[in-house]
C-alpha positions in Angstrom: 10.3 -22.2 -26.6 8.8 -19.1 -28.2 10.3 -15.6 -27.6 8.4 -12.4 -27.0 10.1 -9.2 -28.0 8.4 -6.0 -26.9 7.7 -3.3 -29.5 8.2 0.5 -29.4 8.4 1.5 -25.7 6.8 -1.6 -24.3 8.3 -3.7 -21.4 7.8 -7.4 -20.9 7.4 -8.3 -17.2 7.3 -11.5 -15.2 4.8 -11.1 -12.4 5.9 -11.8 -8.8 3.8 -13.6 -6.2 1.5 -11.5 -4.1 2.5 -11.0 -0.5 1.2 -8.8 2.3 4.7 -7.6 3.2 7.2 -7.6 0.3 10.9 -8.6 0.4 11.5 -4.8 0.2 9.6 -4.1 3.5 6.6 -2.5 1.8 3.2 -3.3 3.3 0.6 -3.6 0.6 -2.9 -2.3 1.0 -5.7 -4.8 1.7 -7.9 -3.0 -0.9 -7.6 -5.4 -3.9 -8.7 -3.0 -6.6 -6.1 -0.4 -5.7 -3.3 -2.8 -4.9 -0.1 -2.2 -6.9 1.7 -5.1 -8.5 5.4 -6.1 -8.5 7.2 -7.7 -11.4 10.6 -8.4 -12.8 11.6 -6.9 -16.2 12.2 -9.7 -18.8 12.9 -7.6 -21.8 12.6 -4.0 -23.1 11.5 -2.7 -26.5 13.3 0.1 -28.4 12.2 3.6 -27.4 12.0 3.0 -23.6 13.1 6.4 -22.2 14.5 5.3 -18.9 17.9 3.6 -18.6 17.0 2.1 -15.2 14.2 -0.1 -16.8 16.3 -3.0 -18.0 16.1 -6.8 -17.7 16.3 -8.0 -14.1 15.0 -4.8 -12.6 12.1 -5.2 -10.1 9.3 -2.6 -10.8 6.0 -1.5 -9.3 3.0 -0.8 -11.5 -0.8 -0.5 -11.4 -2.4 -3.9 -11.8 -5.1 -2.6 -14.2 -2.6 -1.4 -16.8 -0.8 -4.3 -18.4 -1.8 -6.6 -21.2 -1.6 -10.2 -19.9 0.1 -12.8 -22.1 0.7 -16.6 -21.7 3.5 -18.3 -23.8 4.4 -21.9 -23.3 2.5 -22.0 -20.0 4.4 -19.0 -18.6 2.5 -15.8 -17.7 3.9 -12.4 -18.7 2.7 -8.8 -18.7 3.2 -6.2 -21.5 3.2 -2.6 -20.3 4.1 0.8 -21.7 7.3 1.9 -19.9 5.6 5.2 -18.8 3.1 3.1 -16.7 5.8 1.8 -14.4 5.5 3.7 -11.1 8.7 2.8 -9.4 11.9 0.8 -9.7 12.8 -1.2 -6.6 16.4 -0.8 -5.6 17.9 -2.9 -2.8 20.5 -1.2 -0.6 
């Protein structure tokens, strides 16, 4: 299996399945072009300026921002850490 290591402030994400109501209780808009996306952080490059962005964290981001990558049949997203809009915290 190949490994992907993000470079300089980039974050590697694993996209989550789309749902109308998320596990976190958020209701997503029905307007597709403005709908945010949820993903799980897989790895973090050096230079990420937020300690909360770490492997395993669930995050919210704009779907038009990331670079889409496929490795060994698995889909990933690469995104600059500053483009992450929120970190989902379960209480």
